[in-house]
SERO-4910 file (N, C-alpha, C, O; in steps of 0.05 Angstrom, whole numbers):
BEGIN
 pado doro    nc1    nc2    nc3   cac1   cac2   cac3    cc1    cc2    cc3    oc1    oc2    oc3
  Unk    A     16    -27     -3     -3      4     -7     27     21      1     50     19      8
  Unk    A     -1     43     -6     27     68    -15     35     87     10     23     84     31
  Unk    A     57    109      8     61    114     40     30    132     36     19    135     14
  Unk    A     18    144     64     12    179     76     10    182     49     26    168     36
  Unk    A    -12    204     31     -9    223     11    -24    242     24    -44    250     12
  Unk    A    -18    252     53    -42    274     61    -47    309     44    -63    328     43
  Unk    A    -12    296     29    -14    323     -6    -31    331    -12    -30    356    -10
  Unk    A    -56    323    -23    -62    305    -39    -71    337    -47    -69    354    -30
  Unk    A    -82    344    -80    -86    356    -87   -124    370    -77   -142    356    -66
  Unk    A   -125    388    -82   -141    402    -51   -170    398    -65   -188    408    -52
  Unk    A   -177    386    -86   -190    387   -100   -210    345    -98   -234    338    -99
  Unk    A   -183    327    -93   -192    302    -88   -208    298    -73   -217    275    -78
  Unk    A   -224    312    -47   -248    301    -43   -278    306    -62   -297    290    -57
  Unk    A   -281    323    -77   -306    326    -93   -304    308   -120   -319    313   -138
  Unk    A   -284    287   -122   -277    266   -136   -304    234   -114   -320    217   -123
  Unk    A   -296    242    -88   -309    226    -73   -332    230    -59   -338    251    -48
  Unk    A   -350    198    -59   -371    197    -56   -363    174    -21   -345    158    -18
  Unk    A   -385    181     -2   -387    170     24   -410    153     12   -423    158     -9
  Unk    A   -414    129     33   -437    120     49   -433    115     76   -412    123     87
  Unk    A   -451    102     90   -445    102    114   -459     87    131   -478     98    142
  Unk    A   -455     64    134   -478     39    148   -485     51    179   -474     70    190
  Unk    A   -505     33    189   -527     40    225   -526     20    226   -518      7    207
  Unk    A   -535      8    255   -549    -10    261   -557      4    275   -546     24    285
  Unk    A   -598    -12    279   -605     11    303   -611      8    335   -619    -11    349
  Unk    A   -608     20    338   -606     32    373   -614      2    393   -625    -16    380
  Unk    A   -612     -1    409   -624    -10    423   -636     -3    449   -657    -14    454
  Unk    A   -630      8    459   -635     23    483   -635     60    480   -617     70    466
  Unk    A   -650     73    490   -658     96    493   -625    112    486   -615    126    469
  Unk    A   -619    102    507   -567    110    506   -569    107    474   -575    126    459
  Unk    A   -566     88    468   -559     74    446   -565     89    414   -555     89    391
  Unk    A   -592    105    434   -610    119    406   -592    139    401   -579    143    381
  Unk    A   -594    160    433   -590    181    431   -551    189    415   -545    211    405
  Unk    A   -527    161    416   -503    158    407   -518    167    390   -516    191    384
  Unk    A   -541    148    374   -534    149    336   -542    172    333   -529    189    320
  Unk    A   -565    176    344   -566    208    330   -545    228    327   -540    240    307
  Unk    A   -531    230    355   -505    231    355   -487    239    331   -468    254    326
  Unk    A   -498    227    322   -462    211    297   -484    225    279   -484    250    277
  Unk    A   -504    209    264   -530    227    246   -520    246    243   -505    251    224
  Unk    A   -526    260    258   -520    285    269   -497    298    252   -499    311    232
  Unk    A   -474    291    267   -447    298    249   -432    296    225   -413    308    215
  Unk    A   -457    264    217   -443    250    197   -448    278    161   -432    289    145
  Unk    A   -483    278    164   -498    290    157   -496    307    123   -506    308    100
  Unk    A   -466    323    146   -458    348    131   -439    340    118   -421    357    115
  Unk    A   -435    322    109   -407    314     90   -423    296     66   -411    282     50
  Unk    A   -455    300     67   -472    289     46   -473    268     33   -476    264      9
  Unk    A   -471    249     56   -465    215     36   -485    222     21   -504    237     23
  Unk    A   -472    199     -5   -493    196    -25   -511    177    -21   -524    169    -41
  Unk    A   -517    162     16   -541    145     25   -531    138     48   -506    141     48
  Unk    A   -538    131     65   -546    108     96   -548     96     86   -553     99     62
  Unk    A   -545     62    100   -559     43    106   -559     34    144   -541     37    160
  Unk    A   -586     22    149   -591     10    165   -603    -10    166   -623    -19    155
  Unk    A   -579    -22    192   -578    -64    186   -609    -76    193   -629    -64    198
  Unk    A   -602   -108    188   -628   -114    205   -615   -139    211   -596   -149    199
  Unk    A   -626   -149    230   -615   -164    243   -624   -198    244   -648   -201    242
  Unk    A   -608   -222    248   -601   -244    240   -640   -253    238   -651   -245    259
  Unk    A   -650   -260    228   -675   -275    232   -694   -252    221   -711   -260    205
  Unk    A   -694   -222    227   -702   -195    217   -700   -199    262   -717   -213    272
  Unk    A   -692   -193    269   -706   -195    297   -697   -154    315   -694   -143    337
  Unk    A   -695   -149    279   -688   -120    286   -704    -96    259   -697    -76    247
  Unk    A   -738   -119    260   -746   -106    234   -756    -78    255   -742    -59    261
  Unk    A   -779    -81    264   -777    -59    269   -763    -31    285   -776    -10    283
  Unk    A   -740    -28    298   -720    -14    301   -702     -5    273   -687     12    263
  Unk    A   -719    -33    267   -704    -15    237   -717      1    218   -701     14    204
  Unk    A   -745      6    213   -760     11    204   -762     36    221   -763     57    209
  Unk    A   -763     37    240   -770     60    266   -734     84    259   -730    108    260
  Unk    A   -724     70    257   -692     84    238   -693    105    226   -690    130    229
  Unk    A   -698     87    208   -710     98    168   -716    129    175   -708    151    170
  Unk    A   -735    116    190   -763    137    177   -765    159    186   -782    176    183
  Unk    A   -736    159    204   -740    181    234   -708    201    205   -702    223    196
  Unk    A   -700    164    203   -672    196    184   -678    200    159   -659    210    147
  Unk    A   -705    194    141   -726    200    119   -739    222    135   -720    236    141
  Unk    A   -759    232    144   -768    252    165   -749    280    174   -758    302    169
  Unk    A   -725    278    186   -708    288    198   -683    303    191   -672    321    203
  Unk    A   -678    288    165   -643    283    160   -658    286    116   -679    280    105
  Unk    A   -633    298    106   -627    309     80   -619    276     67   -619    272     43
  Unk    A   -614    259     83   -607    236     75   -613    225     59   -629    212     71
  Unk    A   -614    217     38   -611    188     25   -613    162     40   -594    150     49
  Unk    A   -641    153     43   -639    127     67   -640     94     54   -661     93     41
  Unk    A   -626     70     52   -630     46     48   -642     35     77   -638     45     99
  Unk    A   -663      6     68   -651    -13     99   -643    -40     74   -647    -43     50
  Unk    A   -635    -52     90   -629    -74     92   -649    -93     89   -671    -83     84
  Unk    A   -648   -109     90   -669   -131     93   -658   -163     78   -649   -167     56
  Unk    A   -664   -185    100   -648   -215     89   -689   -237     87   -713   -235     91
  Unk    A   -670   -251     78   -694   -279     79   -684   -283    103   -692   -267    120
  Unk    A   -675   -294    108   -665   -319    140   -696   -326    161   -707   -309    175
  Unk    A   -702   -349    157   -731   -351    179   -751   -346    163   -768   -362    168
  Unk    A   -756   -334    150   -783   -328    142   -793   -326    115   -779   -320     96
  Unk    A   -819   -332    114   -832   -342     77   -833   -322     68   -827   -302     81
  Unk    A   -840   -321     42   -840   -302     13   -853   -287     39   -841   -272     54
  Unk    A   -883   -295     43   -898   -278     48   -899   -262     67   -916   -245     70
  Unk    A   -870   -268     89   -862   -248    109   -849   -222    106   -846   -201    119
  Unk    A   -842   -232     85   -814   -210     79   -822   -200     50   -808   -182     41
  Unk    A   -851   -214     31   -867   -187     16   -873   -157     35   -872   -133     27
  Unk    A   -883   -173     77   -902   -153     74   -874   -125     86   -871   -100     86
  Unk    A   -860   -149     95   -837   -126    104   -830   -105     81   -830    -81     87
  Unk    A   -824   -114     54   -833    -96     35   -840    -84     33   -830    -62     26
  Unk    A   -876    -93     39   -891    -67     39   -888    -42     43   -886    -22     29
  Unk    A   -886    -49     84   -879    -33     97   -860     -8     98   -860     16    100
  Unk    A   -837    -36     96   -804     -8     91   -823      9     59   -809     29     53
  Unk    A   -839      9     47   -838     13      9   -851     37     28   -839     59     26
  Unk    A   -876     38     49   -907     42     54   -893     81     64   -902    104     60
  Unk    A   -861     67     81   -847     90     96   -840    115     81   -838    138     89
  Unk    A   -838    102     55   -820    126     26   -787    116     25   -768    128     14
  Unk    A   -785     91     40   -756     67     40   -767     59      3   -786     46     -3
  Unk    A   -749     70    -13   -749     71    -38   -713     50    -39   -711     34    -58
  Unk    A   -686     53    -16   -670     37    -35   -662     18    -17   -669     24      5
  Unk    A   -649     -8    -20   -645    -28      4   -630    -39      5   -619    -39    -17
  Unk    A   -624    -48     15   -581    -71     12   -601    -86     24   -615    -83     44
  Unk    A   -599   -119    -10   -612   -140      0   -585   -169     -1   -568   -171    -19
  Unk    A   -589   -185     19   -583   -191     44   -587   -229     43   -610   -236     50
  Unk    A   -574   -245     38   -585   -269     47   -587   -273     81   -605   -284     93
  Unk    A   -566   -261     91   -572   -265    122   -561   -276    134   -551   -291    117
  Unk    A   -547   -286    166   -552   -297    178   -557   -329    193   -543   -344    179
  Unk    A   -564   -339    205   -588   -353    217   -588   -348    229   -566   -353    239
  Unk    A   -612   -328    254   -609   -334    267   -607   -335    303   -612   -321    323
  Unk    A   -597   -360    293   -585   -383    319   -549   -370    322   -535   -371    342
  Unk    A   -546   -362    304   -523   -348    318   -500   -364    288   -507   -384    274
  Unk    A   -466   -344    286   -450   -350    279   -435   -384    276   -430   -394    297
  Unk    A   -429   -399    255   -414   -428    256   -450   -441    253   -450   -466    252
  Unk    A   -472   -430    251   -495   -462    249   -487   -454    217   -469   -443    205
  Unk    A   -515   -468    211   -510   -477    169   -538   -466    163   -556   -471    179
  Unk    A   -541   -447    134   -548   -442    128   -566   -452    105   -560   -461     83
  Unk    A   -607   -445    125   -616   -465    115   -639   -448     93   -657   -435    104
  Unk    A   -637   -448     76   -667   -426     72   -688   -446     82   -686   -471     84
  Unk    A   -716   -422     90   -740   -435     90   -738   -438     79   -720   -431     64
  Unk    A   -766   -461     71   -784   -476     56   -800   -467     24   -799   -475      1
  Unk    A   -815   -442     44   -829   -422     31   -806   -402     27   -816   -383     15
  Unk    A   -789   -399     29   -776   -372     25   -770   -356     -1   -786   -357    -19
  Unk    A   -751   -344     -2   -723   -332    -19   -708   -340    -13   -701   -332      9
  Unk    A   -692   -363    -27   -674   -381    -21   -633   -362    -12   -616   -370      3
  Unk    A   -632   -338    -30   -614   -337    -29   -616   -299    -36   -638   -287    -38
  Unk    A   -597   -290    -38   -594   -255    -41   -599   -251    -71   -604   -229    -83
  Unk    A   -598   -279    -82   -600   -269   -110   -629   -275   -116   -639   -255   -126
  Unk    A   -649   -300   -113   -680   -285   -100   -682   -266    -87   -701   -252    -94
  Unk    A   -669   -256    -68   -686   -234    -58   -689   -205    -81   -708   -189    -84
  Unk    A   -666   -208    -92   -667   -189   -106   -692   -193   -120   -707   -174   -120
  Unk    A   -698   -208   -130   -720   -218   -157   -749   -212   -143   -770   -202   -150
  Unk    A   -740   -224   -118   -778   -206    -98   -769   -188    -98   -777   -183   -120
  Unk    A   -751   -162    -91   -756   -143    -89   -752   -132   -116   -769   -114   -118
  Unk    A   -743   -133   -131   -752   -120   -169   -793   -118   -180   -809   -102   -189
  Unk    A   -793   -150   -169   -820   -156   -166   -842   -136   -159   -862   -130   -171
  Unk    A   -831   -126   -134   -858   -111   -114   -845    -78   -126   -856    -57   -117
  Unk    A   -834    -77   -136   -829    -37   -152   -785    -41   -155   -769    -59   -149
  Unk    A   -782    -13   -167   -770     -1   -181   -751      8   -150   -753     32   -144
  Unk    A   -738     -5   -135   -726      1   -115   -693     -7   -136   -685    -24   -151
  Unk    A   -680     29   -117   -648     13   -121   -638     -1    -94   -643     10    -72
  Unk    A   -624    -25    -97   -613    -42    -98   -581    -37   -101   -569    -32   -121
  Unk    A   -568    -41    -70   -558    -63    -64   -551    -81    -41   -562    -87    -20
  Unk    A   -524    -91    -53   -516   -123    -54   -493   -131    -46   -478   -112    -51
  Unk    A   -478   -154    -33   -460   -160    -26   -433   -172    -39   -434   -189    -57
  Unk    A   -410   -164    -30   -389   -182    -46   -370   -182    -32   -364   -167    -13
  Unk    A   -356   -203    -43   -338   -214    -16   -307   -205    -19   -293   -214     -1
  Unk    A   -296   -193    -34   -257   -200    -39   -248   -222    -38   -238   -236    -56
  Unk    A   -253   -228     -6   -232   -262      3   -263   -281      3   -268   -298     20
  Unk    A   -288   -272    -30   -298   -303    -28   -321   -299      0   -309   -287     18
  Unk    A   -342   -304      6   -367   -326     20   -348   -342     36   -332   -356     24
  Unk    A   -349   -341     66   -330   -359     78   -342   -383     65   -327   -397     51
  Unk    A   -368   -390     66   -386   -416     55   -379   -424     12   -384   -444     -2
  Unk    A   -367   -399      6   -371   -404    -27   -341   -418    -20   -321   -413     -6
  Unk    A   -350   -442    -41   -329   -465    -49   -305   -462    -62   -284   -475    -66
  Unk    A   -315   -441    -68   -280   -432    -91   -297   -405   -109   -321   -399   -108
  Unk    A   -275   -391   -124   -279   -355   -119   -300   -359   -156   -308   -338   -165
  Unk    A   -304   -382   -171   -322   -377   -197   -349   -381   -177   -365   -362   -175
  Unk    A   -356   -416   -155   -386   -400   -150   -398   -383   -133   -422   -384   -127
  Unk    A   -371   -355   -119   -382   -330   -111   -384   -311   -120   -395   -292   -110
  Unk    A   -368   -313   -153   -377   -288   -179   -394   -298   -188   -411   -281   -193
  Unk    A   -401   -322   -195   -426   -332   -208   -454   -326   -184   -475   -338   -191
  Unk    A   -456   -317   -171   -479   -316   -143   -484   -285   -155   -502   -277   -170
  Unk    A   -456   -267   -139   -465   -240   -149   -471   -220   -186   -477   -197   -192
  Unk    A   -464   -245   -201   -471   -251   -220   -509   -248   -221   -526   -232   -229
  Unk    A   -507   -274   -207   -553   -284   -210   -555   -248   -204   -558   -234   -223
  Unk    A   -554   -239   -181   -570   -219   -166   -556   -197   -184   -567   -175   -185
  Unk    A   -536   -202   -195   -535   -164   -215   -564   -175   -239   -588   -170   -238
  Unk    A   -548   -191   -256   -575   -204   -273   -610   -197   -274   -626   -191   -292
  Unk    A   -614   -201   -233   -642   -197   -226   -646   -175   -221   -668   -169   -214
  Unk    A   -624   -155   -223   -637   -121   -218   -618   -106   -194   -629    -89   -180
  Unk    A   -590   -114   -189   -570   -109   -165   -562    -79   -180   -553    -77   -203
  Unk    A   -568    -54   -160   -553    -35   -166   -523    -33   -167   -512    -25   -187
  Unk    A   -513    -37   -151   -499    -39   -151   -472    -58   -115   -481    -57    -92
  Unk    A   -455    -66   -119   -443    -78    -90   -432    -64    -77   -419    -44    -81
  Unk    A   -440    -80    -52   -419    -58    -23   -402    -86     -5   -413   -105      6
  Unk    A   -380    -83     -7   -363    -94     -8   -362   -114     35   -371   -103     54
  Unk    A   -349   -146     36   -343   -145     70   -327   -118     79   -344    -99     81
  Unk    A   -315   -114     82   -287    -96     94   -263   -128     86   -264   -152     91
  Unk    A   -240   -105     71   -224   -113     83   -200    -96     85   -201    -73     78
  Unk    A   -167   -110     96   -155    -92     85   -121    -87     75   -102    -74     82
  Unk    A   -129   -111     47   -111   -108     37   -120    -94      4   -136   -107    -10
  Unk    A   -111    -74     -5   -124    -73    -30   -117    -92    -51   -138   -103    -56
  Unk    A   -103    -99    -62    -94   -118    -73   -118   -129    -87   -127   -128   -110
  Unk    A   -127   -145    -58   -143   -178    -52   -181   -149    -76   -197   -155    -93
  Unk    A   -176   -128    -64   -197   -114    -85   -203   -105   -103   -223    -95   -112
  Unk    A   -168   -111   -116   -172   -115   -145   -186   -128   -150   -210   -128   -156
  Unk    A   -165   -148   -147   -166   -180   -167   -193   -193   -162   -197   -216   -170
  Unk    A   -206   -181   -153   -231   -180   -135   -246   -174   -159   -252   -190   -177
  Unk    A   -250   -150   -156   -271   -127   -187   -255   -133   -208   -265   -122   -228
  Unk    A   -230   -148   -216   -226   -160   -247   -233   -185   -240   -234   -192   -264
  Unk    A   -240   -211   -225   -259   -221   -241   -276   -216   -241   -288   -230   -258
  Unk    A   -292   -198   -230   -311   -193   -220   -326   -179   -259   -350   -178   -266
  Unk    A   -308   -173   -270   -318   -165   -296   -302   -175   -317   -296   -161   -337
  Unk    A   -294   -198   -313   -278   -214   -330   -314   -239   -331   -322   -245   -353
  Unk    A   -325   -246   -312   -356   -250   -318   -369   -234   -325   -390   -243   -333
  Unk    A   -366   -201   -326   -377   -181   -346   -408   -174   -334   -431   -172   -343
  Unk    A   -390   -172   -299   -414   -155   -276   -395   -122   -280   -372   -117   -275
  Unk    A   -417   -104   -289   -410    -80   -282   -420    -57   -279   -417    -35   -289
  Unk    A   -437    -71   -258   -438    -35   -220   -409    -43   -214   -391    -59   -220
  Unk    A   -417    -20   -195   -396    -14   -183   -410    -24   -156   -432    -23   -145
  Unk    A   -375    -38   -151   -366    -60   -135   -356    -40   -114   -334    -32   -118
  Unk    A   -371    -29    -87   -360      1    -75   -339    -17    -55   -346    -40    -52
  Unk    A   -316     -9    -41   -303    -18    -19   -323    -11      6   -334     11     10
  Unk    A   -324    -42     27   -333    -39     50   -310    -26     64   -289    -40     63
  Unk    A   -305      2     80   -283     16     95   -289      4    124   -311      9    133
  Unk    A   -269    -13    140   -291    -22    177   -260     -2    194   -240    -14    201
  Unk    A   -263     21    197   -249     41    219   -254     18    240   -273      4    248
  Unk    A   -221     22    248   -223      1    274   -214      9    304   -192     14    315
  Unk    A   -244      9    313   -242     15    326   -237     12    365   -232     26    384
  Unk    A   -244    -24    356   -229    -33    374   -206    -62    360   -214    -85    359
  Unk    A   -185    -57    353   -170    -71    339   -179   -110    349   -169   -124    332
  Unk    A   -188   -120    363   -189   -143    378   -210   -153    378   -213   -178    379
  Unk    A   -238   -127    377   -262   -138    369   -262   -147    333   -271   -164    318
  Unk    A   -244   -121    331   -234   -125    291   -236   -133    283   -252   -137    264
  Unk    A   -200   -157    302   -187   -177    293   -217   -201    292   -233   -203    274
  Unk    A   -217   -215    314   -250   -234    316   -266   -228    295   -279   -247    284
  Unk    A   -269   -202    284   -300   -208    277   -279   -222    244   -280   -242    229
  Unk    A   -261   -197    245   -255   -217    213   -253   -251    208   -264   -264    190
  Unk    A   -237   -260    227   -228   -281    229   -251   -287    226   -255   -285    202
  Unk    A   -282   -298    241   -308   -315    237   -319   -302    209   -341   -310    202
  Unk    A   -304   -278    191   -323   -264    170   -304   -281    146   -314   -286    124
  Unk    A   -279   -288    152   -260   -297    128   -241   -273    115   -229   -268     94
  Unk    A   -247   -261    137   -227   -234    127   -190   -225    134   -178   -218    155
  Unk    A   -185   -228    116   -153   -233    126   -149   -201    144   -165   -182    144
  Unk    A   -127   -204    157   -117   -181    171    -89   -188    174    -83   -201    194
  Unk    A    -67   -181    151    -49   -176    142    -24   -158    173    -29   -139    188
  Unk    A     -4   -172    172     19   -178    192     19   -145    194     15   -137    217
  Unk    A     22   -127    177     27   -100    185      9    -86    197     19    -70    214
  Unk    A    -17    -85    195    -44    -88    208    -42    -94    236    -56    -79    250
  Unk    A    -30   -111    249    -34   -120    283     -8   -106    291     -7   -103    315
  Unk    A     23    -91    272     32    -94    279     32    -62    289     50    -53    304
  Unk    A     11    -44    278      4    -12    274     -2    -19    309     11    -12    328
  Unk    A    -33    -39    310    -40    -32    336    -38    -49    355    -57    -57    368
  Unk    A     -7    -56    359     12    -69    382     15    -61    395     34    -45    390
  Unk    A      1    -59    426     18    -48    441    -10    -37    456    -18    -41    479
  Unk    A    -32    -12    426    -48     -3    432    -66     -3    462    -71     16    476
  Unk    A    -73    -31    465    -94    -39    475    -98    -29    492   -119    -40    499
  Unk    A    -93    -10    511   -100      8    543    -87     37    529    -71     49    543
  Unk    A    -91     46    504    -81     69    499    -98     85    484    -88     94    463
  Unk    A   -124     93    489   -144     90    462   -149    122    445   -166    128    429
  Unk    A   -130    136    455   -123    159    437   -102    151    413   -105    151    389
  Unk    A    -89    147    421    -73    141    408    -76    116    375    -71    121    352
  Unk    A    -87     90    389   -104     66    380   -123     79    356   -123     71    333
  Unk    A   -141    103    368   -155    136    351   -140    137    324   -147    124    304
  Unk    A   -119    154    324   -104    169    309    -86    151    303    -74    163    286
  Unk    A    -70    121    305    -69    101    281    -96    101    272   -105    117    256
  Unk    A   -110     80    283   -141     77    269   -141     98    232   -133     92    209
  Unk    A   -157    128    250   -151    139    230   -133    134    213   -140    118    195
  Unk    A   -105    144    211    -82    143    194    -92    112    176   -102    118    155
  Unk    A    -91     90    180    -94     71    172   -117     63    146   -115     42    133
  Unk    A   -134     79    143   -161     66    136   -154     94    123   -152     87     99
  Unk    A   -150    115    123   -142    144    111   -123    141    100   -124    156     81
  Unk    A   -105    128    100    -86    110     68   -100     88     61    -93     88     37
  Unk    A   -114     71     63   -121     47     43   -145     62     29   -144     59      5
  Unk    A   -171     81     40   -173     89     26   -153    112     -6   -156    108    -30
  Unk    A   -138    129      6   -125    143    -15   -112    113    -34   -115    115    -59
  Unk    A   -106    102    -30    -86     86    -40   -111     74    -66   -106     72    -90
  Unk    A   -142     66    -50   -156     54    -72   -147     85    -87   -124     87    -97
  Unk    A   -165    105    -88   -168    133   -103   -146    130   -124   -151    133   -148
  Unk    A   -119    125   -114   -109    128   -135   -111     98   -155   -104    105   -178
  Unk    A   -114     80   -155   -125     55   -166   -150     64   -184   -162     47   -196
  Unk    A   -158     97   -186   -193     89   -188   -222    100   -173   -240    115   -181
  Unk    A   -215     85   -147   -240     85   -143   -253    117   -138   -241    138   -142
  Unk    A   -268    115   -132   -283    142   -121   -308    137   -102   -319    155    -91
  Unk    A   -314    113   -100   -344    106    -80   -335     96    -49   -317     80    -54
  Unk    A   -337     97    -28   -332     88    -17   -359     77     12   -374     96     18
  Unk    A   -364     55     27   -383     52     42   -365     54     82   -368     32     94
  Unk    A   -357     66     91   -358     57    117   -382     48    137   -404     58    140
  Unk    A   -368     24    152   -386     11    171   -377     24    205   -359     15    220
  Unk    A   -392     43    208   -389     62    230   -374     56    254   -354     61    267
  Unk    A   -408     37    251   -412     26    284   -439     49    311   -447     53    334
  Unk    A   -439     58    284   -449     82    300   -442    104    321   -453    118    339
  Unk    A   -411    100    307   -397    122    318   -383    134    306   -364    122    297
  Unk    A   -385    175    299   -373    186    275   -341    198    285   -325    207    269
  Unk    A   -333    195    318   -308    211    309   -280    201    288   -266    218    276
  Unk    A   -276    174    287   -261    161    263   -268    168    244   -252    177    227
  Unk    A   -297    167    241   -305    163    202   -295    195    196   -281    200    175
  Unk    A   -300    208    207   -300    242    212   -273    252    205   -268    269    188
  Unk    A   -258    240    219   -237    241    209   -210    231    202   -186    235    207
  Unk    A   -236    209    181   -212    200    160   -216    214    137   -197    222    124
  Unk    A   -253    222    128   -264    237    114   -255    267    112   -252    279     91
  Unk    A   -251    277    136   -229    288    143   -208    303    110   -211    319     92
  Unk    A   -188    283    121   -161    269    119   -160    257     83   -142    251     67
  Unk    A   -184    259     83   -191    249     41   -200    264     28   -203    263      4
  Unk    A   -209    291     54   -221    316     31   -248    316     27   -256    334     12
  Unk    A   -262    303     35   -291    287     50   -295    321     65   -281    323     85
  Unk    A   -306    340     60   -306    369     77   -338    362     96   -347    340     92
  Unk    A   -350    377    111   -369    378    115   -380    400     99   -364    415     87
  Unk    A   -405    404     97   -428    434     79   -447    432    100   -450    409    107
  Unk    A   -461    449    113   -487    459    118   -498    435    106   -492    428     83
  Unk    A   -517    418    126   -539    400    113   -563    426    104   -567    448    113
  Unk    A   -573    413     86   -597    413     61   -620    419     82   -628    399     94
  Unk    A   -629    441     89   -654    436     98   -678    419     85   -684    421     61
  Unk    A   -692    398    105   -705    378     98   -728    399     77   -724    400     53
  Unk    A   -747    411     87   -774    421     76   -758    456     83   -752    468    104
  Unk    A   -754    463     47   -765    494     53   -791    508     51   -809    505     35
  Unk    A   -789    522     70   -814    531     71   -804    561     55   -788    579     62
  Unk    A   -819    559     34   -821    579     18   -792    589     -4   -771    600      4
  Unk    A   -797    584    -26   -777    585    -47   -759    608    -55   -776    625    -62
  Unk    A   -740    616    -57   -731    648    -64   -747    658    -95   -751    681   -104
  Unk    A   -754    632   -106   -776    654   -125   -804    654   -122   -820    662   -139
  Unk    A   -811    644    -94   -842    638    -85   -844    682    -86   -866    693    -81
***
């Protein structure tokens, strides 16, 4: 990866589009923290934000409430995650209709993980959508939605090989996916090779890199091992000895993520999706370093135009 290049041309930020992922809050305290995060990130004028959907639809109501508030109280386009685990087509279709009724036109369509937890074997509901590609087709049958899907630069942990993984992505695209957002990764060469595989397979939708700011290296490393994501030795060395030094940890995390993004910009990438963990500090710092600066938020409803 290239060295830090923060003496970039001043216009680089204008070429970068960012989006952010949140998860629905479980408590009043978590909701307050989420809205502090939304308030801080809104002036960055993200392309969109997404709100996750728990395993087996466990956060359906909270996901809907969170997105409705984003749509009503901010200028940010919002997307709802949707999965098909443990639900019939009728149940999933009801969720689609419910979300559409509150103004949602963007979805992130995912197969999802079993509600019983990581490590359990996925089995489609006998009357449900079988996988992410099937779910995309179901969404398209209900409306002309903007649909993002998942992509895996190191292949999905359950895929036997890259050919199978790319074929699944191709099915999602053929069924109507608008863009793919990747699982987080730390080796940009892996992402570049994955995109090359996809292009050779005739997949031309944007493949947006998912960027994971390292709020806690130990937690990220454990999640990466479960998700099949490689943690390079150089990354572990960057955070070595910082377990009890959160301030330095945050400085290093900001620099690492900004370095990764700038290297991807050098490779021709312009769109980035940040997994925020409902926290704004690192994301704001990273965006600042890559040239994405805050602008005053656009008013949700303009009371009388200048031409009136």
